N, C-alpha and C positions, 0 to 999 in steps of 0.2 A: 484505456491497462495500457502496462509498461511491459508488458508478455513475460512480465516476472510473476508465476507461480507454482504451486508445487499444492502435493497432497497428501494426506495422511487418512490413516485407520483408525481409531481409540480404536484397542484391548475391550473398555468396558463403558459404557454412554454414561456414567458419573464421570470420567475423566476430563481435565480439564487441557486444554491446549497452549502452551506457551509459544509465540511466536513473535520471532524479533527481527527487522528489518533493518539496513542502511545501504546508502545510495547516493552521488552528487547530483544533487539538481541545477544545472545550470537555467539561471534568465537573462534574455539576450536585452533586455530596456531595465532599464529603473522601473517605481513607482506602482509595482503591482506586485500581487503576488504567487504562489505556486503553494498547492496545496496536496496533500499526500494522502493516502487512505489506505484499506485493506479490505476485502468484499471477502464471504465466506460464501461458495455456492453461487456465485450468478450464472443468470443463463442466456449471458451474452458468450462470444467468443472472448479465450483469453491473450487473444494476438495480439500483439504491438497497436498500440494508436485506434483499436477497437474502443467507443462509449460503450462503456457500463451498464448491464441493467440485470434487472434481479438479483435476488441472493441480502446478503444481510452485512450494513457496512459495519464497520467493527467500533468506528466512532458513533455510532448511535446516529449517525445521518447528522453528524456537527458540522455548520458552515464551513469549518476550519480544520475539519479533518483529523488528521493524528497529528501529520506536520505540516508546517508551513516556512517557507523560504520566501524574504519579502527583502529588498533593499530601494530606500526612498527614489536614491540619484543616479545612479547608473547598474549597468550587467554587472550576475553575483552569481561565484560555482559555492556551493554550501553540500557539507555531509549533513543530510538527516537519517534522522534513527528514533523506531520509535519501537518499544513492547508492549504484547498487551497477552492479558491474555482470557484465553474465550472457553464456553459451553455451550458448545455443539450436538452434546448429548444423545448419541448417537453412539454406531460401532459400526456405521457404514460411512466408505471413503468421506472427506471432506477434503475440497477444491481450498486454497485462500489463494488472490491472485492481489496485487495491489497496482493500486488506481491512483494517477494525476491530470490535476489539473489545475490552468490557468486564468486566474478572476483577474478581468479590468485589461485584457489585451494584451499581447503581446505574446513571444514566444516560449514555450519550456521545454528542456530539455530531459530525459529518465537517463541515469548511469552515461553521463556525458564525459567526455574527451577517456576512454574504454577503461575507467576508474572498474573498481572491484565493489559489488555487490553483493548482498549475500538475502536472502531470505529462510528461516531457518524457523521450522514448530518443533515442540515438544513436549509429548503426552506426559502428561502428571496425572498420574493412576489416583482418583481416590477412594 
């Protein structure tokens, strides 16, 4: 978990939730990948650096998540941004958390260098 999470309580069970996020990701070495994804209602803690378990991956469990950061030769800082439309089908509170992980080694940092990171939810009534 990145520690970035928020909740929304839809007014209608048929509502869609438009989710948008952006942040800077830092890979500390070349030749590896960092992916980000969003989970709806994880059963694990949303605290920073906690492994995510349970819940629903909004990428559908795609190996490469919603966004990727990669540099073949050197450390890199990149801004990632994603927007996705979710259908939670409930009028109960829904929690969304951004998660990230390094693939193939190295260390990744989310919201690096004090950059502004955002996570925005908007209900779209159907």
